[in-house]
C-alpha positions as CSV (number, residue, x, y, z in Angstrom):
1,M,0.2,0.1,-0.3
2,P,1.5,3.3,-1.2
3,T,2.1,6.0,1.7
4,V,1.9,9.8,0.9
5,I,3.9,11.9,3.1
6,T,2.7,15.7,2.8
7,D,3.0,18.8,4.8
8,K,-0.3,19.9,3.1
9,S,-3.5,19.4,5.7
10,D,-6.2,21.0,3.3
11,F,-8.5,18.6,1.9
12,D,-8.5,19.8,-1.6
13,T,-4.6,19.2,-1.8
14,I,-4.7,15.7,-0.4
15,E,-7.6,14.7,-2.9
16,D,-5.6,16.1,-5.5
17,I,-2.7,13.6,-4.5
18,I,-5.2,10.8,-4.0
19,N,-6.6,11.1,-7.7
20,Q,-3.0,10.4,-8.9
21,F,-3.6,6.7,-7.9
22,E,-5.7,4.1,-9.4
23,K,-9.5,4.0,-8.6
24,D,-10.1,2.1,-5.2
25,A,-6.5,1.8,-4.5
26,E,-5.6,2.0,-0.9
27,V,-3.5,4.7,0.3
28,D,-2.2,5.6,3.7
29,I,-2.0,9.8,4.0
30,Y,0.4,11.3,6.9
31,S,0.5,14.8,7.0
32,S,3.0,16.5,9.5
33,K,0.4,19.3,10.3
34,M,-1.9,16.7,11.6
35,S,-2.2,16.4,15.4
36,T,-1.7,13.0,16.9
37,I,-5.4,12.6,17.3
38,D,-6.0,13.4,14.0
39,Q,-3.5,11.1,12.5
40,A,-4.8,8.3,14.8
41,I,-8.4,9.1,13.3
42,A,-7.4,9.3,10.0
43,M,-5.4,6.2,10.1
44,G,-8.2,4.2,11.6
45,Q,-6.5,3.5,14.7
46,I,-9.2,4.8,17.1
47,E,-12.9,5.0,16.2
48,I,-16.2,5.2,17.9
49,A,-17.3,1.3,17.9
50,R,-20.7,2.0,19.5
51,L,-22.9,4.7,21.4
52,I,-25.1,3.7,24.2
53,I,-27.8,5.9,25.0
54,L,-29.1,5.7,28.6
55,E,-31.6,8.3,28.6
56,E,-32.9,7.8,32.1
57,K,-29.6,8.4,33.4
58,D,-28.9,11.6,31.2
59,K,-25.9,9.9,29.7
60,L,-24.2,9.1,26.5
61,Q,-21.4,6.4,26.5
62,F,-19.1,6.2,23.7
63,V,-17.4,2.8,23.6
64,L,-14.1,3.4,21.4
65,S,-12.5,0.6,19.4
66,N,-9.6,0.3,22.2
67,G,-12.0,-0.4,25.0
68,T,-12.1,3.3,26.3
69,V,-15.5,4.3,27.3
70,I,-16.2,8.3,27.3
71,D,-19.5,9.3,29.2
72,R,-21.1,12.6,28.7
73,K,-24.3,13.8,30.1
74,I,-27.0,14.4,27.4
75,S,-28.1,17.5,28.9
76,Q,-24.6,18.9,28.1
77,F,-25.6,19.1,24.5
78,P,-28.8,21.3,24.3
79,A,-30.0,20.2,20.8
80,L,-29.8,16.4,22.2
81,D,-31.3,17.4,25.5
82,K,-34.3,19.0,23.8
83,A,-34.9,15.9,21.2
84,S,-37.4,13.3,21.4
85,K,-36.4,9.6,22.2
86,L,-37.2,8.7,18.7
87,S,-34.8,11.4,17.3
88,L,-32.3,10.8,19.8
89,D,-32.4,6.9,19.1
90,N,-31.9,7.7,15.3
91,F,-28.2,8.3,14.9
92,E,-25.7,7.2,12.5
93,N,-22.1,6.0,14.0
94,M,-19.5,7.1,11.1
95,G,-16.7,6.0,13.2
96,N,-15.1,9.4,13.5
97,G,-18.2,10.8,14.9
98,I,-21.9,10.5,15.5
99,I,-24.8,12.2,13.4
100,W,-28.3,12.9,14.1
101,E,-29.7,13.8,10.6
102,E,-33.2,14.7,12.4
103,I,-31.4,16.9,15.1
104,P,-29.8,20.0,13.8
105,N,-26.4,21.0,15.6
106,A,-26.4,17.8,17.5
107,D,-23.4,15.9,15.7
108,I,-20.4,14.9,18.0
109,S,-17.0,14.3,16.6
110,L,-14.5,11.8,17.9
111,K,-11.5,14.4,17.7
112,H,-13.7,16.6,20.0
113,L,-14.5,14.0,22.4
114,L,-10.9,12.8,22.6
115,E,-9.5,16.7,22.9
116,E,-12.1,17.3,25.8
117,E,-11.1,14.1,27.3
118,I,-7.5,15.2,27.7
119,L,-8.5,18.4,29.1
120,L,-10.7,16.9,31.6
121,K,-8.1,14.3,32.7
122,F,-5.5,16.7,33.2
123,N,-7.8,19.6,34.9
124,L,-6.8,21.9,32.1
125,K,-8.8,24.6,30.4
126,V,-8.5,26.5,27.2
127,A,-8.1,30.1,27.5
C-alpha cells in the first residue's frame, strides 16, 4: 500500500494527491501538520465502535475501538437534550463521529471527544 507523506493538510490538496492513484487503491496519508489525534483517527487506529444512550440516566456512552468508554451527559448538548427519544435513537455512527440527521447542530466528533477528555483528565482549560 503506497504511503503519501505531505505537509499539506487542506482536503483539496490531499484529494489531488489521491487522484493520482488508481480507483479503489488503498493509500495511507500522513501529514506532519495533523495532530496525533487527527492521525490516529485518519489512519483508523481509533474510532467510535458503539454509542449507548441511557436517557433515564442523562448519559451518552461512547465506546471506542480500544475499549475506552467516554461518558457525557445528554444535557450537556442542548440540541440532544431537547430531542425526542425517537430522534435521539435515530443516529448514524460514522466511526469518527456521531450524526443525528433529524437533530440540527447535534453532531459529535471523535476528535472533539478525545480533546475534551484530555483536558478533563489533566484538569486543563482552554484560554
